C-alpha positions in Angstrom: 0.0 -0.1 -0.3 2.2 2.7 -1.2 -0.1 5.4 0.1 0.5 4.3 3.8 4.3 4.0 3.0 3.7 0.4 2.7 5.5 -2.2 0.2 4.5 -5.6 -1.0 5.2 -7.9 2.4 6.9 -11.2 2.5 5.3 -14.5 4.0 8.2 -16.8 4.1 6.3 -19.7 4.8 4.0 -17.4 8.1 0.6 -17.2 8.5 1.3 -13.6 8.3 2.6 -11.3 6.2 5.5 -9.0 6.7 4.7 -5.4 6.0 7.8 -3.8 4.0 8.1 0.1 4.6 8.7 2.4 1.7 12.2 4.4 3.2 13.3 7.4 1.7 11.9 10.6 0.1 9.1 8.7 -1.5 6.0 10.5 -1.7 2.5 8.7 -0.4 -1.0 9.9 -0.6 -2.4 13.4 -0.8 1.5 14.8 -1.1 2.6 13.3 1.9 6.0 12.0 2.1 7.4 8.2 4.0 10.8 10.1 4.9 9.6 9.8 8.5 8.1 6.0 8.2 10.5 4.2 10.4 11.0 7.3 13.1 10.1 7.0 16.7 7.2 8.8 17.6 7.8 11.6 20.4 5.1 10.3 22.8 5.7 6.3 22.6 9.0 5.7 21.5 8.0 3.4 19.5 8.5 3.1 15.2 5.3 5.3 13.5 4.6 3.2 10.0 2.6 5.6 8.3 2.7 8.7 5.7 3.2 12.4 6.7 1.1 14.5 6.0 2.5 17.8 4.0 1.3 19.9 6.6 3.1 18.0 9.2 6.1 18.2 7.6 6.1 22.1 8.8 4.6 21.6 11.9 0.6 23.0 10.7 -2.3 21.2 10.7 -4.1 19.5 7.9 -7.8 22.0 6.9 -10.2 21.8 4.4 -10.2 25.1 2.3 -13.8 26.1 2.0 -13.5 28.3 -1.0 -15.0 25.8 -3.9 -11.7 26.0 -6.3 -9.4 25.4 -3.8 -11.4 22.2 -1.9 -9.4 19.9 -3.1 -6.3 21.3 -3.0 -3.6 20.1 -0.1 -4.6 23.2 2.7 -2.4 23.6 5.8 -3.1 26.2 9.3 -0.7 27.2 11.8 -1.0 24.5 14.7 -2.4 26.4 17.7 0.9 27.3 20.2 3.0 27.5 17.7 5.0 30.7 17.9 8.1 29.4 16.2 8.5 30.9 12.6 5.4 29.5 11.4 5.1 28.5 7.4 1.2 28.8 7.4 -1.3 31.8 8.7 -4.0 30.8 11.1 -6.6 30.5 8.5 -6.4 27.8 6.6 -4.1 28.2 3.1 -3.4 26.4 0.2 0.0 24.8 0.2 0.3 26.4 -3.0 0.1 29.9 -1.5 3.2 29.8 0.1 6.5 30.2 -1.3 8.0 26.5 -1.3 11.3 27.4 -2.9 12.1 29.5 0.2 12.0 26.1 2.3 13.6 24.2 -0.4 16.1 22.8 2.5 13.0 21.6 4.7 11.3 20.0 1.7 14.5 18.4 0.3 14.7 15.7 3.7 11.1 14.8 2.0 10.8 14.9 -1.4 12.7 13.3 -4.3 14.7 15.8 -6.4 11.9 15.7 -9.4 9.2 17.2 -6.4 11.8 19.2 -5.5 12.1 20.9 -9.0 8.0 20.7 -9.3 8.1 22.9 -5.8 10.8 25.3 -7.1 9.2 26.0 -10.6 5.2 25.9 -9.3 4.4 23.2 -11.3 3.4 20.8 -8.7 -0.7 21.0 -8.4 -0.7 19.5 -4.7 -4.4 17.9 -5.0 -5.7 15.6 -2.9 -5.8 11.9 -3.8 -9.0 11.1 -5.9 -12.0 10.1 -4.2 -10.8 12.3 -0.8 -14.0 13.2 0.9 -14.7 17.3 0.4 -17.5 19.7 1.2 -19.2 19.1 -1.9 -18.8 15.4 -2.3 -15.7 13.6 -3.7 -12.6 14.9 -5.1 -11.7 14.1 -8.7 -8.8 15.3 -10.3 -8.6 18.4 -8.0 -11.8 19.5 -8.6 -14.6 18.8 -5.9 -17.3 17.0 -7.5 -20.9 15.7 -6.3 -21.5 12.5 -5.7 -22.7 10.1 -8.6 -26.2 8.1 -8.4 -23.8 5.1 -8.3 -21.7 6.5 -5.4 -25.3 7.7 -3.1 -26.8 5.1 -1.2 -30.3 4.3 -2.1 -31.8 6.4 1.0 -30.0 9.5 0.0 -30.7 9.2 -3.6 -34.4 8.9 -2.7 -34.5 11.9 -0.3 -33.2 13.9 -2.9 -35.6 12.8 -5.5 -38.4 13.5 -2.9 -36.8 16.9 -2.4 -37.0 17.9 -5.8 -40.5 16.9 -6.3 -41.1 19.1 -2.8 -39.5 22.4 -4.9 -40.8 21.6 -8.1 -44.2 21.1 -6.7 -44.3 23.0 -3.7 -48.3 23.8 -4.0 -49.5 20.8 -4.5 -47.3 19.4 -1.9 -48.8 22.1 0.7 -52.6 21.3 -0.4 -51.9 17.5 -0.8 -50.5 17.8 3.2 -53.3 19.9 4.0 -56.0 17.7 2.9 -54.7 14.6 4.4 -54.4 16.2 8.0 -57.8 18.1 7.6 -59.8 14.4 6.7 -59.4 12.5 10.2 -60.0 15.9 11.4 -63.3 16.2 9.4 -64.3 12.6 10.4 -63.8 13.4 14.0 -66.4 16.4 13.9 -68.7 14.8 11.5 -68.7 11.6 14.1 -69.0 13.9 17.1 -71.8 16.2 15.7 -73.8 13.0 14.7 -73.8 11.7 18.1 -74.8 14.7 19.7 -77.6 15.0 17.5 -78.7 11.0 18.5 -78.5 12.1 21.9 -80.4 15.6 21.4 -83.2 13.3 19.3 -83.3 10.4 22.1 -84.0 13.2 24.9 -86.5 14.9 22.7 -88.4 11.4 21.9 -87.8 10.5 25.4 -89.6 13.3 26.5 -92.1 13.1 24.2 -93.0 9.9 25.4 -93.1 10.8 28.9 -95.9 13.5 27.7 -98.0 10.9 26.0 -97.8 8.8 28.9 -99.0 11.5 31.3 -101.6 12.3 29.1 -103.1 9.0 28.8 -103.0 8.5 32.3 -104.7 11.9 32.9 -107.5 10.4 30.1 -108.0 7.2 31.6 -108.4 9.1 35.5 -111.0 11.1 34.0 -113.3 9.0 32.6 -112.9 6.8 36.2 -114.4 9.9 37.6 -117.4 10.4 35.2 -118.4 6.7 35.5 -118.3 6.9 38.9 -120.7 9.9 39.1 -123.0 8.3 36.3 -123.1 5.2 38.6 -124.6 7.7 41.1 -126.7 9.6 39.5 -128.6 6.4 38.5 -128.6 4.8 41.7 -130.3 8.2 43.3 -132.9 8.2 39.8 -133.9 4.6 40.7 -134.3 5.2 44.4 -136.4 8.1 43.9 -139.1 6.5 42.2 -139.6 3.5 45.1 -140.3 6.1 47.8 -144.1 7.2 46.4 -145.1 3.9 46.3 -143.9 3.1 49.8 -146.0 5.9 51.0 -149.0 5.0 49.0 -149.4 1.7 50.7 -149.1 2.9 54.2 -152.1 5.6 53.7 -154.2 2.1 52.6 
């Protein structure tokens, strides 16, 4: 893996393959250097196998330039607390924004003579490697390009398509959404009104039935009273006819 300063390994009859380190002034990913691939790490004291970034050579931090034209260029910024003649400013700056020829002595330790010539004459493009992520997608030949449909996940592609449709048919989407939200509300209100009306009709019919029942009871009571009065009058009439006859017999 030359990008990480590892050469082809040799198994030599073992289960695991021994990786060989690419020593010397070999360039690795995004204009880094393999010159320090076997240097001891100051914090652990162990050899650090890997690519040293271009910015780290100047004791600076790697960053991402925000300008669209610089998003796929090697960019660096001053490391926090570095006051010992920093090469890069505190803001993220493309590596080609400084005079690399003035730092030939430092670069000579890490890069080949061919790379040195490119630094000196300004022909070094110093772009990030292809497929490196950038703010707008992925780098390709120094340009930040949007991800293609093949590189996007199905969910991201579907979300993008839905977003595009909403932007195009925003009014229709709002109307459809409002309709979907109002239909359940309309059904709930309608059901509530129907239930309320049924209860009112039930109470009204109940009152009518009760009123009719009271009227029937009063009518029956009235009929019974009239019948009793009629019977009493008839009895009194029959009793008055017999008295003269009894008096007549007593006179005899």
